[in-house]
C-alpha positions, 0 to 999 in steps of 0.5 A, a space after each residue: 576416308 571421306 564418306 561421300 555417302 551419308 549414314 542417312 542417306 545409306 539408311 534410306 537406301 536400305 529402306 528401299 529394298 523394303 518398299 521396293 519388295 512391295 511397290 510393282 516396279 519398285 525393284 526397277 526403280 531401286 536399280 535406276 537409284 542405285 546407279 544414279 547414286 554411283 554416278 554421283 558420287 554417293 555410293 561409295 567412300 571417297 578417298 584423299 589419297 587417290 589420284 584426281 580424275 584431273 590427272 586421268 584425263 590429262 593421261 587421256 588427252 595425251 594418249 589421244 595426241 598420240 594416237 592422232 600423230 601415228 595416224 590411228 585415230 582422226 583429230 576429234 571435233 572440238 566440243 564446247 566447254 560445259 557451261 555452269 548451268 549444264 552441271 546437275 549437281 556438285 561433285 564430291 572431291 576429286 571428280 570432273 565434268 567432262 563432255 561424253 566425246 573428250 573421253 569416249 569414242 563411238 566407233 562404226 560397227 563393220 557391214 557383215 550381212 546375214 549370210 556371213 554369220 554362222 553358229 560355229 565361228 569363234 567370235 561372237 557377232 553384235 548387233 544393235 541388241 544383242 549377240 546375232 551370231 559368230 564369225 571366224 575373224 574378230 573385228 575388235 580385238 578387245 572387250 568393248 561397250 556395244 552401242 545400239 545404232 540404228 534399231 535398237 538404238 542407244 542399247 547396250 550390250 558388254 563384250 567381256 571376250 578378247 575379241 567380237 565383231 560388230 555389225 553396221 547397225 551399232 557403235 563400239 566403244 573400248 574406254 581409254 586406259 584411266 576409265 574401267 570398263 565395267 564402270 563405263 558400261 554402267 555410266 552409259 545406262 545412266 545417260 539413257 542414250 536410247 532417248 536420242 534416237 530419232 525418226 521412225 526406225 530410230 538411230 543414235 547419232 554419236 555426235 549428239 551423245 559426245 556433247 553429254 556432260 558426264 562425271 568421271 571419278 579417280 580411277 581407284 574409286 571406279 573400281 570400288 563404285 562397280 564392286 558396290 553397284 554389283 553387290 547392291 545389283 545383286 540383292 536386287 536379283 535376290 529380290 526379284 527372285 524372291 517376289 517371282 517366287 512368292 507370286 508363283 506360289 500364290 497363283 498355284 494356290 489359287 489355280 488349285 482352290 479355283 479347280 477344287 471350286 470347279 471340280 468339288 461341289 461340297 463349298 468347301 474351296 469357296 470357303 478356303 477362298 473367302 478365308 484366304 482373300 487378303 493373300 490371294 487377292 494382291 494381283 489383278 491376275 488371280 481376281 481375273 481367274 476368279 471372274 471366270 470361275 464365277 462364270 463357269 459356276 454360273 453356266 454350270 448351274 452351281 452358282 445359285 439354288 435350284 427350286 424343285 417348284 420352278 417350271 423346267 426349262 423345257 417349258 420354257 422352250 415350248 414358250 421361246 417356240 410360240 414366240 418364234 412361230 408367232 414373229 413368223 406369222 407376222 413376218 418379222 421373221 423367216 422361218 427358223 431352219 432345223 438345228 442338228 441335234 445335240 450329240 452325246 460326245 458335244 456335251 461337256 458335262 451333266 446339268 441340274 435337273 430342270 435344265 436342258 442343252 440348247 443351241 444358241 439359236 434356239 433362245 434367239 429369235 434372230 441372229 445376223 450380220 450387220 450393215 455395210 457402210 463408210 463411216 462419216 463422222 459429219 453424218 449423224 442422223 443414223 449412227 454405225 456402231 463398230 467393233 472399235 465403238 465397243 470398250 469394256 462393255 461400254 460404248 460412248 455414243 457421243 464418239 460413234 460416227 454416223 453413215 449415209 443411210 436414211 433410218 428407213 433404209 436400214 431398218 433391219 439393222 437398227 439396235 434396240 435395247 436387249 440386243 447382243 453384239 458379237 464381234 466376228 473377226 480380228 483380235 477381238 472376235 467373240 466379244 460381246 456387248 449387250 445394248 441397253 439404255 440406247 438413246 439414238 438411231 444406230 445400226 450396226 456395222 458388218 464385221 458385228 453380228 446380232 443375237 436378239 434374245 427371245 423375249 422370254 429369256 432373262 437377256 442377262 443370263 445370255 450375256 454372262 454365257 457369251 462372257 463364260 469359259 463354256 462359251 470361249 471355249 467353243 468360240 475359238 473351236 469355231 474360228 476359222 481363218 488362217 490369217 485373222 480368226 474369224 466366226 461365222 453367223 452359223 457356228 455362232 448360232 450352233 453354240 451350245 447353252 446350258 439353259 436353266 429355269 427362267 427364275 433360276 436364271 433370274 437368281 444366277 444373274 443376282 448372284 453373279 452381279 454380286 460376286 462380280 461387284 466383290 472382284 470389283 471391290 478386291 480390283 480397287 483394293 489392289 490399285 489402292 495398295 498399289 497406288 500407296 506402295 509406289 507413292 510410298 517408294 517415291 517419297 523415300 527416292 525423293 529423300 535419297 
């Protein structure tokens, strides 16, 4: 036998299994590589005693002529010969390049509407991307390949039963004798037929597919290729299962540690997390959970130490009340309406000494909706900040459009540093943004709510509250609307906030900043490791 796969290639392929296990999309790339090597004749050994593919192609042509003569198929449209520049690589001895349409035929499915499909028929009904029902009669009476024509154009499904139905959104293909059904199915995967799809709802034109150049090996080698592919794909399945189990175990261990961290104040869980950073934080999902836990600990009073010398939050509330009375007297704000008392059943947990449960409005001087106007990129005197302009807690003011309004007309909507904006509708409902370092005149749009924190508060403590699980749980409960979720100003103003003394607010914010920087570092390490794994996989694949 002539070995179509060198020892070096085999060794590199084996190396792939280890490398692919580490890289994020490594196993998917490995599957693609296996198919590519197979269709290039590099996966199994060639046998000089195999009848060459040229003989096989002659038999296929004789069979086609017979079927045309008997009126069972139409005479195929002649396809252009394959030019030397179309051949991407040299084939092993006994293989042949042909046009897909020279050996395969994509036939139209049947117009079988949904009301004629059931779940009690004997034969499966295939749509463009899988089984969509059953039918009492078969339309195709032998195993075939179903190729998506409309919708999921190019999607492939293998029907191994003796009969099936194929709807009019798909083609079906029954390979001729001399081309193994399973080999043909794997070959079509390499062709990426979905890339030929056209239109808003992509459609696959079979005549375009017919012109693709494909490599055909002798029939015995086709069988050997299928067996080897199946063997290697089974190894890929094992890798995927192993990786899934490992990730699930890591998530479970991390979830247990985070739960203990939130439930038990003795610090042992935090010690465990610090000792196992390398194992726990190889995926960003765990880092995201750690961020949530940090913020939840912060609003529970368990992130920074309490100091008995701090003036209690009750004193801070008195200062805030004086500030509000002054602003009312100066005509800068309206006299606030009385807030409903906090009921015992609303309180989610017990607070440390010196803390107070308050409603958000209690620590704010104003909560109100934004300005209703149309965005105008040609008007730049007053910008109009919208929900979509806020991305990842940042705003690129260069891209924020203006609006046709004078500064004096929108004075009550102009943003200032330390304003907190909250999206009140849509998929980003509840998303918050802290205005800092603003250098333009900008009003905020009507789908945002502005919270103006009291000057007696550490505004960043309120911002971190608006990212905490405590905030999100209340906000989602307050959301109304069956179409898209939305929260109103009244509901927002009544959210419960755990208020610490002002000095402790500063300590909490400082500790959050420190731990969030640690989370940033963990994510950078994950990105770097992922990049290295992907780079290594690419280098090994290139050698193969």
